[in-house]
N, C-alpha and C positions, 0 to 999 in steps of 0.2 A: 459093344455091345457087352462086354466084360468091361470097360472101360468107362460106361455110362452106371453100370453098378457099383463099380469102386468110386464114383463121382459118388453116388448114394449112402456108399456105405461112410464116406468120408462126413458127409454132412449131417449122416447122422448120430460120428462124433464128435461132432461142433457143436451143433444143437442149431437151429434156426436161427436166422440172423437180427439183432435188435434191431429195426427199422427206424424204432424211435431215435437211437443216437449214430444212424446214417449224416454225416456230415452237413448236406443239404439242411438236414432238417433242425440240425444243433445254431446253423445260420440261422433258419425261421424262427427256435425260439429266441435267440438275439432279438432279431428284431421285434417281435413281442414286446419283452425288455425294453428295447430303447424307445418304441411306443409310448409304455405306460409310463416312463421317467421323463418322454417330452411332455404327457398332457399332463402330468404332476406341475413343472415348470411353467405351462402356456398363461397363467392370468398373470403371474408378476416376473417372468426372468423370457424375452420372447429370444434374445439371441441362443442360450443353452435350448430351448425348448426347439429351435427351427434346427439347431444345428442334430440335435438330437432325431428331430424328427427326418430330414433328409437325410440322415447316414440310414438310419433303417431302409429306408426306398431304396437307399443306395444299394443296401445287401439285397434287395430284390434281385439285382443281374449277376450279382456271386452264388445266389444257391442255386439258380439253375444251371450256371458254370459247374459246378461244382459235381451237380446230380448225372450234369453229360459227360464229365470227364472221369468220374467217380462209378460209374453205370447203378447210381444210387436213385435212380427217380422212381416216386414210390405215388400210390394213391396218395396217401395220409400227406405226402408232401405237397402235392398239388393243391390240393384241399386247404392245408395249411396259408399256403402262399398267397391263395387266393382271398381267404377267411381275413388273412392279417391286412391286405391292402384294403379291400374291404370296411374293416371295422376303422384303421388310418385315419380313412379320409373322411367317414362318417365322423368320426370324433372332431376332427377338425372342422368342417364343417358345421358341427354345431357351434362351437367355439365361435365360428362367423357367423352364425345366427345373432349370437350375444350380440356382437361388436357389430353387427350392420343390421339390426332390426327392421330397417326399412326391408332389406333386400331378403329375408330373413324365407318366402316363399321360394325365392331362387335357390337357395341351398336346400331346401326339404328334398325341391322337386329333382337337383341334382342328385340328393342321397338316394330318392327312391327310384330312379335312374339306371343310378352305379349299381342298387343293390339287382335291381329284377332282370337286367340285362344279365350280370353274371350269373345272377343265381342260374334262372332260365337256359343258359347258355353251359353252363355246366353240366346240366341235369342232362338235358341232351344230348354233350355229348359223353356220359357215361352209358346213357343206356345206348348209344351206338358203340361202345365199349373204347372209348377214347378214355385215357388218364388225366386231361386237365380239358379246361374250358381254352384251351391254347392252342389245341389243337384241331384245324381247320379242312374239311373233306375239299379234297380238289375241285371239286364239282358247286361248292358253296360261294357266296358272294365274292367280287373283283375287290370288294375295299375291303372286307375281312381277309383276303389270301393275300393282299399288301401289308394291312396293319400287322398280322401277327410275325412279319418277318422280324426275326429278333431287333436288328439295330434300329427298325420304323417301330416296332412297341415301343422297347426301353426309352426314346425320343416323345414318345407323343407322352409316356406313363410320365417319363419324368419333368418335359413339361405342366402338363397338368397340377403336378403338385407343388411346381414352384408357381403358378399362379394363387396356389390357394395360401401358399408358404409368403407370399408378396403380401397377400391379400391381409392377411395375420400382424405383417409388420408392419404395416400402412396403420394400422390401427393405433400403435404406439410413436411412431415418427417415419416420415418420408427416406428415411437411410440418407446418409452420406451425400451431401452433392456433386456429381459427377459430372452429366452433361447439359447446357446452358440452363441450369439451376434447377433442375429435375434431379430427384433423390433416387438414390441407385434401388431402391425398393420399388417405386414409383416405375423405374424403367425394366426391370424385370418381368413385374406386371403386365405393362405395355409385349413387352416382346414374347413372351409365352403367352399370353390371350391369345392368338388365331390358332393353335396347336391344342390347347385345353379346351376351346369351340370347337374343335374340328373332333377331337376326342366325343366330345357330349354326341356330335350326331352322329358316329360309327358306332357308340353306345344303340343309341335306335336302334339302327340298321342291326346291330347283334340281336337284337331284341325281337326285331323283327323275324330274320331271317331262323334263330333259335326256336321260336314260336312256329313257323312253315313245317321246320324240320321233326318238332314235336306232333302237327298236323295230320303231315305225310305219315308216320307210324300210326296214329291212331286210325285212317284210314287203309294202311297195311293190315292192321290189324282186323279192322272190322270186314274186309274182303276176303280175309281167309276163310277156306270151306269151315264149316260145323262140323 
């Protein structure tokens, strides 16, 4: 009891921690800056734009590691992480709509699926008391339990962003020839396409599961004694 009072007194002297300056959140701000600069270069310098964009995505793994290692996980950081991911992908898909107008409807539907599935999942997770949309109940869908394992999640997300980045680069050139006369960007698109497609399937599953979770909460609320 005395030790607890001592910690409370020490905390009172030091003041509340400024969570906005936690290391994971500083990494998150860096990601936002990298995406913004990448968008500036996208119309005329595909190499710099792609490097900055993919670097921002790579840092997504480091902010989570820092949060766990430093015990600096926050709800703000979780939301910042998700919003940065969604905005970055949306902005890139908007560029692809301009570069490939015949496929604009596909990219638009991908944006709608990406935002809706993650937003509803985040809302459902927060209502259940979780701090991130990446937290899944063990009773949830088997695919989602597997998908949100850290190595699997990183692989799927990286492949998805790599596929979109490859499509972006192909607009300018097929890339240096590497195998059987095929350009590097084309090969990257072909290799990353299967996992990118599976990620969209998982997003549909995530959307359905999150909607069912919200529905079960509604039913439970209506069945409570008044």
